[in-house]
Biopython code that builds the backbone (N, CA, C, O; Angstrom):
import numpy as np
from Bio.PDB.StructureBuilder import StructureBuilder

atoms = [
    (1, "MET", "N", (113.769, 128.099, 99.494)),
    (1, "MET", "CA", (113.664, 126.814, 98.839)),
    (1, "MET", "C", (114.690, 126.786, 97.707)),
    (1, "MET", "O", (114.773, 127.698, 96.885)),
    (2, "THR", "N", (115.452, 125.723, 97.699)),
    (2, "THR", "CA", (116.500, 125.587, 96.691)),
    (2, "THR", "C", (115.921, 124.954, 95.423)),
    (2, "THR", "O", (114.853, 124.342, 95.463)),
    (3, "PRO", "N", (116.612, 125.099, 94.323)),
    (3, "PRO", "CA", (116.155, 124.456, 93.086)),
    (3, "PRO", "C", (116.081, 122.927, 93.214)),
    (3, "PRO", "O", (115.219, 122.290, 92.609)),
    (4, "GLU", "N", (116.981, 122.354, 93.994)),
    (4, "GLU", "CA", (116.953, 120.905, 94.185)),
    (4, "GLU", "C", (115.680, 120.467, 94.911)),
    (4, "GLU", "O", (115.101, 119.428, 94.594)),
    (5, "THR", "N", (115.258, 121.264, 95.879)),
    (5, "THR", "CA", (114.033, 120.956, 96.609)),
    (5, "THR", "C", (112.816, 121.062, 95.701)),
    (5, "THR", "O", (111.923, 120.216, 95.741)),
    (6, "ALA", "N", (112.788, 122.106, 94.884)),
    (6, "ALA", "CA", (111.667, 122.268, 93.945)),
    (6, "ALA", "C", (111.636, 121.117, 92.944)),
    (6, "ALA", "O", (110.564, 120.619, 92.599)),
    (7, "LEU", "N", (112.803, 120.701, 92.482)),
    (7, "LEU", "CA", (112.884, 119.580, 91.553)),
    (7, "LEU", "C", (112.444, 118.286, 92.225)),
    (7, "LEU", "O", (111.773, 117.461, 91.604)),
    (8, "ASP", "N", (112.814, 118.103, 93.477)),
    (8, "ASP", "CA", (112.410, 116.910, 94.224)),
    (8, "ASP", "C", (110.891, 116.856, 94.392)),
    (8, "ASP", "O", (110.283, 115.796, 94.237)),
    (9, "ILE", "N", (110.283, 117.992, 94.707)),
    (9, "ILE", "CA", (108.826, 118.043, 94.852)),
    (9, "ILE", "C", (108.157, 117.758, 93.508)),
    (9, "ILE", "O", (107.154, 117.047, 93.454)),
    (10, "GLY", "N", (108.699, 118.301, 92.440)),
    (10, "GLY", "CA", (108.148, 118.051, 91.113)),
    (10, "GLY", "C", (108.234, 116.585, 90.717)),
    (10, "GLY", "O", (107.287, 116.027, 90.163)),
    (11, "VAL", "N", (109.375, 115.963, 91.006)),
    (11, "VAL", "CA", (109.545, 114.542, 90.689)),
    (11, "VAL", "C", (108.585, 113.691, 91.509)),
    (11, "VAL", "O", (107.977, 112.760, 90.981)),
    (12, "GLN", "N", (108.445, 114.002, 92.793)),
    (12, "GLN", "CA", (107.500, 113.264, 93.629)),
    (12, "GLN", "C", (106.073, 113.419, 93.120)),
    (12, "GLN", "O", (105.297, 112.465, 93.143)),
    (13, "GLY", "N", (105.727, 114.615, 92.661)),
    (13, "GLY", "CA", (104.392, 114.842, 92.104)),
    (13, "GLY", "C", (104.155, 114.032, 90.840)),
    (13, "GLY", "O", (103.076, 113.468, 90.655)),
    (14, "LEU", "N", (105.153, 113.972, 89.975)),
    (14, "LEU", "CA", (105.018, 113.177, 88.756)),
    (14, "LEU", "C", (104.929, 111.683, 89.059)),
    (14, "LEU", "O", (104.179, 110.959, 88.404)),
    (15, "ILE", "N", (105.680, 111.227, 90.037)),
    (15, "ILE", "CA", (105.642, 109.807, 90.406)),
    (15, "ILE", "C", (104.280, 109.444, 90.974)),
    (15, "ILE", "O", (103.723, 108.403, 90.624)),
    (16, "ILE", "N", (103.736, 110.285, 91.845)),
    (16, "ILE", "CA", (102.425, 109.990, 92.422)),
    (16, "ILE", "C", (101.342, 110.058, 91.343)),
    (16, "ILE", "O", (100.389, 109.279, 91.382)),
    (17, "ALA", "N", (101.472, 110.966, 90.394)),
    (17, "ALA", "CA", (100.496, 111.034, 89.298)),
    (17, "ALA", "C", (100.546, 109.767, 88.449)),
    (17, "ALA", "O", (99.505, 109.249, 88.045)),
    (18, "ALA", "N", (101.749, 109.269, 88.176)),
    (18, "ALA", "CA", (101.886, 108.036, 87.398)),
    (18, "ALA", "C", (101.333, 106.839, 88.163)),
    (18, "ALA", "O", (100.678, 105.972, 87.585)),
    (19, "LYS", "N", (101.600, 106.796, 89.470)),
    (19, "LYS", "CA", (101.082, 105.689, 90.283)),
    (19, "LYS", "C", (99.562, 105.696, 90.333)),
    (19, "LYS", "O", (98.938, 104.635, 90.311)),
    (20, "LEU", "N", (98.961, 106.874, 90.401)),
    (20, "LEU", "CA", (97.512, 106.964, 90.482)),
    (20, "LEU", "C", (96.839, 106.678, 89.141)),
    (20, "LEU", "O", (95.733, 106.140, 89.105)),
    (21, "ALA", "N", (97.493, 107.031, 88.056)),
    (21, "ALA", "CA", (96.894, 106.812, 86.735)),
    (21, "ALA", "C", (97.111, 105.394, 86.220)),
    (21, "ALA", "O", (96.357, 104.929, 85.365)),
    (22, "ALA", "N", (98.120, 104.703, 86.723)),
    (22, "ALA", "CA", (98.495, 103.392, 86.183)),
    (22, "ALA", "C", (97.371, 102.354, 86.208)),
    (22, "ALA", "O", (97.151, 101.711, 85.182)),
    (23, "PRO", "N", (96.647, 102.149, 87.309)),
    (23, "PRO", "CA", (95.617, 101.100, 87.279)),
    (23, "PRO", "C", (94.538, 101.347, 86.220)),
    (23, "PRO", "O", (94.096, 100.412, 85.553)),
    (24, "LEU", "N", (94.126, 102.582, 86.070)),
    (24, "LEU", "CA", (93.085, 102.887, 85.099)),
    (24, "LEU", "C", (93.603, 102.786, 83.665)),
    (24, "LEU", "O", (92.921, 102.261, 82.785)),
    (25, "LEU", "N", (94.809, 103.291, 83.440)),
    (25, "LEU", "CA", (95.366, 103.249, 82.089)),
    (25, "LEU", "C", (95.697, 101.830, 81.650)),
    (25, "LEU", "O", (95.463, 101.463, 80.498)),
    (26, "ILE", "N", (96.238, 101.032, 82.561)),
    (26, "ILE", "CA", (96.564, 99.647, 82.218)),
    (26, "ILE", "C", (95.294, 98.851, 81.950)),
    (26, "ILE", "O", (95.257, 98.026, 81.037)),
    (27, "THR", "N", (94.253, 99.096, 82.743)),
    (27, "THR", "CA", (92.973, 98.419, 82.514)),
    (27, "THR", "C", (92.411, 98.785, 81.141)),
    (27, "THR", "O", (91.974, 97.910, 80.394)),
    (28, "ALA", "N", (92.422, 100.064, 80.814)),
    (28, "ALA", "CA", (91.913, 100.493, 79.510)),
    (28, "ALA", "C", (92.756, 99.912, 78.372)),
    (28, "ALA", "O", (92.221, 99.542, 77.327)),
    (29, "LEU", "N", (94.066, 99.834, 78.575)),
    (29, "LEU", "CA", (94.946, 99.274, 77.554)),
    (29, "LEU", "C", (94.656, 97.802, 77.316)),
    (29, "LEU", "O", (94.546, 97.373, 76.167)),
    (30, "VAL", "N", (94.531, 97.027, 78.377)),
    (30, "VAL", "CA", (94.305, 95.586, 78.247)),
    (30, "VAL", "C", (92.934, 95.300, 77.626)),
    (30, "VAL", "O", (92.816, 94.474, 76.722)),
    (31, "VAL", "N", (91.914, 95.982, 78.114)),
    (31, "VAL", "CA", (90.568, 95.761, 77.569)),
    (31, "VAL", "C", (90.499, 96.250, 76.120)),
    (31, "VAL", "O", (89.904, 95.585, 75.272)),
    (32, "GLY", "N", (91.085, 97.373, 75.837)),
    (32, "GLY", "CA", (91.091, 97.884, 74.460)),
    (32, "GLY", "C", (91.809, 96.955, 73.510)),
    (32, "GLY", "O", (91.358, 96.741, 72.385)),
    (33, "PHE", "N", (92.934, 96.395, 73.958)),
    (33, "PHE", "CA", (93.660, 95.448, 73.115)),
    (33, "PHE", "C", (92.838, 94.189, 72.874)),
    (33, "PHE", "O", (92.788, 93.680, 71.754)),
    (34, "ALA", "N", (92.193, 93.686, 73.927)),
    (34, "ALA", "CA", (91.379, 92.478, 73.776)),
    (34, "ALA", "C", (90.208, 92.720, 72.831)),
    (34, "ALA", "O", (89.911, 91.872, 71.990)),
    (35, "ILE", "N", (89.544, 93.857, 72.954)),
    (35, "ILE", "CA", (88.412, 94.166, 72.079)),
    (35, "ILE", "C", (88.891, 94.378, 70.648)),
    (35, "ILE", "O", (88.232, 93.927, 69.711)),
    (36, "SER", "N", (90.013, 95.048, 70.458)),
    (36, "SER", "CA", (90.553, 95.250, 69.116)),
    (36, "SER", "C", (90.934, 93.927, 68.469)),
    (36, "SER", "O", (90.713, 93.720, 67.276)),
    (37, "LEU", "N", (91.505, 93.041, 69.260)),
    (37, "LEU", "CA", (91.842, 91.717, 68.741)),
    (37, "LEU", "C", (90.577, 90.968, 68.324)),
    (37, "LEU", "O", (90.538, 90.342, 67.264)),
    (38, "LEU", "N", (89.556, 91.036, 69.156)),
    (38, "LEU", "CA", (88.284, 90.392, 68.832)),
    (38, "LEU", "C", (87.659, 91.008, 67.579)),
    (38, "LEU", "O", (87.117, 90.292, 66.738)),
    (39, "GLN", "N", (87.735, 92.326, 67.457)),
    (39, "GLN", "CA", (87.179, 92.993, 66.277)),
    (39, "GLN", "C", (87.940, 92.621, 65.011)),
    (39, "GLN", "O", (87.335, 92.448, 63.953)),
    (40, "SER", "N", (89.251, 92.499, 65.109)),
    (40, "SER", "CA", (90.018, 92.136, 63.914)),
    (40, "SER", "C", (89.783, 90.682, 63.522)),
    (40, "SER", "O", (89.834, 90.348, 62.338)),
    (41, "ILE", "N", (89.529, 89.824, 64.487)),
    (41, "ILE", "CA", (89.242, 88.423, 64.176)),
    (41, "ILE", "C", (87.877, 88.298, 63.515)),
    (41, "ILE", "O", (87.725, 87.569, 62.535)),
    (42, "THR", "N", (86.879, 89.008, 64.047)),
    (42, "THR", "CA", (85.511, 88.884, 63.540)),
    (42, "THR", "C", (85.197, 89.868, 62.416)),
    (42, "THR", "O", (84.107, 89.801, 61.846)),
    (43, "GLN", "N", (86.097, 90.766, 62.082)),
    (43, "GLN", "CA", (85.909, 91.766, 61.030)),
    (43, "GLN", "C", (84.754, 92.735, 61.324)),
    (43, "GLN", "O", (84.193, 93.327, 60.402)),
    (44, "VAL", "N", (84.402, 92.894, 62.593)),
    (44, "VAL", "CA", (83.363, 93.842, 62.990)),
    (44, "VAL", "C", (84.060, 95.106, 63.474)),
    (44, "VAL", "O", (84.775, 95.073, 64.475)),
    (45, "GLN", "N", (83.863, 96.204, 62.785)),
    (45, "GLN", "CA", (84.545, 97.449, 63.126)),
    (45, "GLN", "C", (83.540, 98.474, 63.658)),
    (45, "GLN", "O", (83.275, 99.485, 63.008)),
    (46, "GLU", "N", (83.001, 98.216, 64.805)),
    (46, "GLU", "CA", (82.034, 99.115, 65.433)),
    (46, "GLU", "C", (82.715, 99.833, 66.594)),
    (46, "GLU", "O", (83.327, 99.193, 67.449)),
    (47, "VAL", "N", (82.612, 101.153, 66.623)),
    (47, "VAL", "CA", (83.303, 101.957, 67.632)),
    (47, "VAL", "C", (82.741, 101.699, 69.020)),
    (47, "VAL", "O", (83.504, 101.636, 69.985)),
    (48, "THR", "N", (81.434, 101.550, 69.146)),
    (48, "THR", "CA", (80.833, 101.377, 70.461)),
    (48, "THR", "C", (81.215, 100.045, 71.091)),
    (48, "THR", "O", (81.169, 99.904, 72.313)),
    (49, "LEU", "N", (81.591, 99.066, 70.274)),
    (49, "LEU", "CA", (82.045, 97.792, 70.827)),
    (49, "LEU", "C", (83.347, 97.963, 71.612)),
    (49, "LEU", "O", (83.617, 97.193, 72.533)),
    (50, "ALA", "N", (84.135, 98.939, 71.266)),
    (50, "ALA", "CA", (85.374, 99.197, 72.000)),
    (50, "ALA", "C", (85.144, 100.125, 73.183)),
    (50, "ALA", "O", (85.801, 99.992, 74.215)),
    (51, "PHE", "N", (84.215, 101.064, 73.039)),
    (51, "PHE", "CA", (84.037, 102.075, 74.070)),
    (51, "PHE", "C", (83.338, 101.542, 75.317)),
    (51, "PHE", "O", (83.802, 101.771, 76.434)),
    (52, "VAL", "N", (82.251, 100.850, 75.136)),
    (52, "VAL", "CA", (81.433, 100.422, 76.275)),
    (52, "VAL", "C", (82.182, 99.465, 77.204)),
    (52, "VAL", "O", (82.162, 99.687, 78.414)),
    (53, "PRO", "N", (82.847, 98.408, 76.703)),
    (53, "PRO", "CA", (83.594, 97.539, 77.628)),
    (53, "PRO", "C", (84.740, 98.265, 78.344)),
    (53, "PRO", "O", (85.012, 98.009, 79.517)),
    (54, "LYS", "N", (85.407, 99.173, 77.621)),
    (54, "LYS", "CA", (86.476, 99.946, 78.263)),
    (54, "LYS", "C", (85.917, 100.827, 79.370)),
    (54, "LYS", "O", (86.504, 100.932, 80.447)),
    (55, "PHE", "N", (84.792, 101.454, 79.102)),
    (55, "PHE", "CA", (84.144, 102.319, 80.083)),
    (55, "PHE", "C", (83.771, 101.524, 81.336)),
    (55, "PHE", "O", (83.998, 101.980, 82.456)),
    (56, "ILE", "N", (83.212, 100.360, 81.146)),
    (56, "ILE", "CA", (82.820, 99.510, 82.279)),
    (56, "ILE", "C", (84.053, 99.011, 83.033)),
    (56, "ILE", "O", (84.074, 99.023, 84.263)),
    (57, "ALA", "N", (85.072, 98.575, 82.307)),
    (57, "ALA", "CA", (86.279, 98.048, 82.950)),
    (57, "ALA", "C", (87.008, 99.125, 83.748)),
    (57, "ALA", "O", (87.498, 98.857, 84.845)),
    (58, "VAL", "N", (87.084, 100.326, 83.213)),
    (58, "VAL", "CA", (87.736, 101.423, 83.941)),
    (58, "VAL", "C", (86.918, 101.794, 85.172)),
    (58, "VAL", "O", (87.483, 102.133, 86.212)),
    (59, "GLY", "N", (85.603, 101.733, 85.066)),
    (59, "GLY", "CA", (84.761, 101.980, 86.239)),
    (59, "GLY", "C", (84.985, 100.947, 87.325)),
    (59, "GLY", "O", (85.064, 101.291, 88.505)),
    (60, "VAL", "N", (85.090, 99.676, 86.937)),
    (60, "VAL", "CA", (85.372, 98.614, 87.906)),
    (60, "VAL", "C", (86.754, 98.801, 88.519)),
    (60, "VAL", "O", (86.929, 98.631, 89.725)),
    (61, "ALA", "N", (87.735, 99.151, 87.692)),
    (61, "ALA", "CA", (89.091, 99.381, 88.205)),
    (61, "ALA", "C", (89.111, 100.553, 89.178)),
    (61, "ALA", "O", (89.844, 100.530, 90.167)),
    (62, "LEU", "N", (88.316, 101.564, 88.905)),
    (62, "LEU", "CA", (88.240, 102.714, 89.812)),
    (62, "LEU", "C", (87.617, 102.319, 91.142)),
    (62, "LEU", "O", (88.056, 102.783, 92.194)),
    (63, "VAL", "N", (86.604, 101.470, 91.106)),
    (63, "VAL", "CA", (85.994, 100.998, 92.350)),
    (63, "VAL", "C", (86.970, 100.143, 93.136)),
    (63, "VAL", "O", (87.063, 100.258, 94.358)),
    (64, "VAL", "N", (87.700, 99.281, 92.428)),
    (64, "VAL", "CA", (88.639, 98.370, 93.097)),
    (64, "VAL", "C", (89.847, 99.129, 93.656)),
    (64, "VAL", "O", (90.245, 98.908, 94.800)),
    (65, "ALA", "N", (90.424, 100.014, 92.855)),
    (65, "ALA", "CA", (91.658, 100.697, 93.255)),
    (65, "ALA", "C", (91.414, 102.075, 93.864)),
    (65, "ALA", "O", (92.365, 102.743, 94.272)),
    (66, "GLY", "N", (90.173, 102.505, 93.932)),
    (66, "GLY", "CA", (89.881, 103.857, 94.404)),
    (66, "GLY", "C", (90.337, 104.131, 95.822)),
    (66, "GLY", "O", (90.876, 105.202, 96.103)),
    (67, "ASN", "N", (90.128, 103.181, 96.719)),
    (67, "ASN", "CA", (90.536, 103.375, 98.112)),
    (67, "ASN", "C", (92.050, 103.538, 98.215)),
    (67, "ASN", "O", (92.539, 104.401, 98.945)),
    (68, "TRP", "N", (92.780, 102.716, 97.490)),
    (68, "TRP", "CA", (94.239, 102.814, 97.496)),
    (68, "TRP", "C", (94.681, 104.151, 96.895)),
    (68, "TRP", "O", (95.602, 104.789, 97.405)),
    (69, "MET", "N", (94.030, 104.569, 95.822)),
    (69, "MET", "CA", (94.404, 105.821, 95.170)),
    (69, "MET", "C", (94.193, 107.011, 96.103)),
    (69, "MET", "O", (95.037, 107.904, 96.181)),
    (70, "ILE", "N", (93.068, 107.019, 96.804)),
    (70, "ILE", "CA", (92.794, 108.121, 97.733)),
    (70, "ILE", "C", (93.781, 108.119, 98.885)),
    (70, "ILE", "O", (94.250, 109.181, 99.297)),
    (71, "SER", "N", (94.109, 106.927, 99.421)),
    (71, "SER", "CA", (95.059, 106.881, 100.536)),
    (71, "SER", "C", (96.447, 107.330, 100.098)),
    (71, "SER", "O", (97.149, 107.988, 100.867)),
    (72, "GLU", "N", (96.859, 106.988, 98.877)),
    (72, "GLU", "CA", (98.159, 107.453, 98.365)),
    (72, "GLU", "C", (98.170, 108.973, 98.220)),
    (72, "GLU", "O", (99.149, 109.628, 98.575)),
    (73, "LEU", "N", (97.090, 109.522, 97.702)),
    (73, "LEU", "CA", (97.021, 110.970, 97.509)),
    (73, "LEU", "C", (96.983, 111.715, 98.834)),
    (73, "LEU", "O", (97.613, 112.763, 98.974)),
    (74, "VAL", "N", (96.253, 111.186, 99.803)),
    (74, "VAL", "CA", (96.202, 111.810, 101.125)),
    (74, "VAL", "C", (97.566, 111.738, 101.798)),
    (74, "VAL", "O", (97.996, 112.700, 102.433)),
    (75, "SER", "N", (98.247, 110.606, 101.664)),
    (75, "SER", "CA", (99.584, 110.458, 102.236)),
    (75, "SER", "C", (100.567, 111.456, 101.616)),
    (75, "SER", "O", (101.364, 112.075, 102.321)),
    (76, "PHE", "N", (100.501, 111.601, 100.306)),
    (76, "PHE", "CA", (101.372, 112.564, 99.616)),
    (76, "PHE", "C", (101.062, 113.989, 100.070)),
    (76, "PHE", "O", (101.973, 114.788, 100.287)),
    (77, "THR", "N", (99.780, 114.302, 100.212)),
    (77, "THR", "CA", (99.391, 115.646, 100.645)),
    (77, "THR", "C", (99.863, 115.927, 102.060)),
    (77, "THR", "O", (100.348, 117.023, 102.346)),
    (78, "HIS", "N", (99.727, 114.946, 102.955)),
    (78, "HIS", "CA", (100.219, 115.128, 104.327)),
    (78, "HIS", "C", (101.730, 115.334, 104.329)),
    (78, "HIS", "O", (102.242, 116.169, 105.074)),
    (79, "THR", "N", (102.435, 114.585, 103.510)),
    (79, "THR", "CA", (103.889, 114.747, 103.424)),
    (79, "THR", "C", (104.259, 116.147, 102.952)),
    (79, "THR", "O", (105.183, 116.761, 103.487)),
    (80, "MET", "N", (103.546, 116.652, 101.957)),
    (80, "MET", "CA", (103.831, 117.989, 101.447)),
    (80, "MET", "C", (103.510, 119.067, 102.486)),
    (80, "MET", "O", (104.258, 120.034, 102.632)),
    (81, "PHE", "N", (102.395, 118.897, 103.207)),
    (81, "PHE", "CA", (102.061, 119.873, 104.251)),
    (81, "PHE", "C", (103.065, 119.816, 105.400)),
    (81, "PHE", "O", (103.380, 120.846, 105.997)),
    (82, "ASP", "N", (103.566, 118.628, 105.714)),
    (82, "ASP", "CA", (104.569, 118.502, 106.768)),
    (82, "ASP", "C", (105.895, 119.150, 106.368)),
    (82, "ASP", "O", (106.671, 119.551, 107.235)),
    (83, "ARG", "N", (106.160, 119.257, 105.076)),
    (83, "ARG", "CA", (107.411, 119.855, 104.598)),
    (83, "ARG", "C", (107.362, 121.365, 104.518)),
    (83, "ARG", "O", (108.393, 121.995, 104.279)),
    (84, "ILE", "N", (106.201, 121.966, 104.709)),
    (84, "ILE", "CA", (106.080, 123.443, 104.568)),
    (84, "ILE", "C", (107.026, 124.190, 105.517)),
    (84, "ILE", "O", (107.713, 125.103, 105.060)),
    (85, "PRO", "N", (107.101, 123.852, 106.820)),
    (85, "PRO", "CA", (108.038, 124.586, 107.674)),
    (85, "PRO", "C", (109.488, 124.462, 107.218)),
    (85, "PRO", "O", (110.243, 125.432, 107.283)),
    (86, "GLN", "N", (109.874, 123.297, 106.766)),
    (86, "GLN", "CA", (111.228, 123.089, 106.278)),
    (86, "GLN", "C", (111.471, 123.948, 105.027)),
    (86, "GLN", "O", (112.550, 124.519, 104.868)),
    (87, "LEU", "N", (110.478, 124.038, 104.149)),
    (87, "LEU", "CA", (110.634, 124.798, 102.919)),
    (87, "LEU", "C", (110.709, 126.296, 103.202)),
    (87, "LEU", "O", (111.355, 127.041, 102.464)),
    (88, "LEU", "N", (110.055, 126.729, 104.261)),
    (88, "LEU", "CA", (110.088, 128.138, 104.610)),
    (88, "LEU", "C", (111.325, 128.514, 105.429)),
    (88, "LEU", "O", (111.554, 129.687, 105.726)),
    (89, "GLY", "N", (112.109, 127.510, 105.785)),
    (89, "GLY", "CA", (113.345, 127.772, 106.512)),
    (89, "GLY", "C", (113.199, 127.781, 108.001)),
    (89, "GLY", "O", (114.062, 128.314, 108.699)),
    (90, "GLY", "N", (112.125, 127.204, 108.519)),
    (90, "GLY", "CA", (111.881, 127.249, 109.959)),
    (90, "GLY", "C", (112.313, 126.049, 110.694)),
    (90, "GLY", "O", (112.154, 125.981, 111.913)),
]
sb = StructureBuilder()
sb.init_structure("model")
sb.init_model(0)
sb.init_chain("A")
sb.init_seg("    ")
for serial, (resi, resn, name, xyz) in enumerate(atoms, 1):
    if name == "N":
        sb.init_residue(resn, " ", resi, " ")
    sb.init_atom(name, np.array(xyz, "f"), 0.0, 1.0, " ", f" {name:<3s}", serial, name[0])
structure = sb.get_structure()
């Protein structure tokens, strides 16, 4: 295995990790921003007001995007397993 191949596998791994984390992180970011904006408008600074809606929204996002996330991960894993003979020089 050449250094370029190892770097390519590493880059693909980072890209798939970013793709899988994006729906959950973006959901938490949007909900957190909305709750923070609401808290700053109403002057209510309660920590649980930010945590509970984010927790629920991320759970909903996981249910909605979970099937896609699993299929992407399975596809990436199959691709990596298919590359094993090539990586071993066969």
